[in-house]
C-alpha positions in Angstrom: -69.9 -17.4 32.3 -67.5 -20.2 33.0 -66.6 -22.6 30.1 -68.4 -25.4 31.7 -71.7 -23.6 32.0 -71.2 -22.4 28.5 -71.1 -25.9 27.3 -74.0 -26.9 29.5 -76.0 -24.2 27.9 -75.1 -25.3 24.5 -76.2 -28.9 25.4 -79.4 -27.7 26.7 -80.1 -25.6 23.6 -79.3 -28.4 21.4 -82.0 -30.4 23.2 -84.6 -27.8 23.6 -84.2 -25.1 20.9 -84.9 -26.0 17.4 -83.5 -23.1 15.7 -80.1 -23.5 17.7 -80.1 -27.4 16.8 -80.8 -26.5 13.0 -78.0 -23.8 13.1 -75.5 -26.2 14.8 -76.2 -29.0 12.4 -75.6 -26.7 9.4 -72.4 -25.5 11.1 -71.3 -29.0 11.4 -72.1 -29.9 7.8 -70.1 -26.9 6.6 -67.3 -27.8 8.8 -67.2 -31.4 7.3 -67.2 -29.8 3.7 -64.4 -27.6 4.6 -62.4 -30.3 5.9 -63.0 -32.3 2.7 -61.6 -29.1 0.7 -58.6 -28.7 3.2 -57.3 -32.3 2.7 -57.0 -31.7 -1.1 -53.6 -31.0 -2.7 -55.1 -28.5 -5.1 -58.3 -26.6 -5.3 -60.0 -25.9 -8.5 -61.2 -22.0 -8.9 -64.6 -23.2 -8.1 -63.6 -25.1 -5.0 -61.7 -22.1 -3.9 -64.7 -19.9 -4.4 -66.9 -22.7 -2.4 -64.2 -22.6 0.3 -64.3 -18.8 0.7 -68.2 -19.0 0.7 -68.6 -21.8 3.2 -66.2 -20.0 5.6 -68.3 -16.9 5.3 -71.6 -19.0 5.9 -70.1 -20.7 8.9 -69.1 -17.7 10.6 -72.6 -16.3 9.9 -74.2 -19.4 11.7 -71.6 -19.2 14.6 -72.7 -15.5 15.0 -76.4 -16.6 15.0 -75.6 -19.4 17.6 -73.8 -16.8 19.9 -76.8 -14.5 19.6 -79.1 -17.3 20.9 -76.5 -18.3 23.6 -76.3 -14.5 24.7 -80.0 -14.3 24.8 -80.3 -17.4 27.2 -77.1 -16.9 29.0 -78.9 -14.8 31.6 -81.8 -16.9 32.5 -79.6 -20.0 32.4 -76.9 -18.3 34.8 -79.8 -17.6 37.3 -81.2 -20.9 37.0 -77.9 -22.9 37.6 -77.2 -20.4 40.6 -80.4 -21.3 42.2 -79.8 -25.0 41.9 -76.3 -24.7 43.4 
């Protein structure tokens, strides 16, 4: 699937799939917090553990989002081809 089609599918899912939208929102929130931690000159031990935990959670969310994309990819590609 081309990059443009993947982006279109993501945008469609953000509008139509509640689970995908929630996962994307959580992913963005974790990304924001990781950015806050990244700009600090020094992380405390608890912040370092938080950073590691957030990165793992963020990756899990991305995997879940990718599974949803993969599930919808076939039908979206067929739909896009029929509209071309």
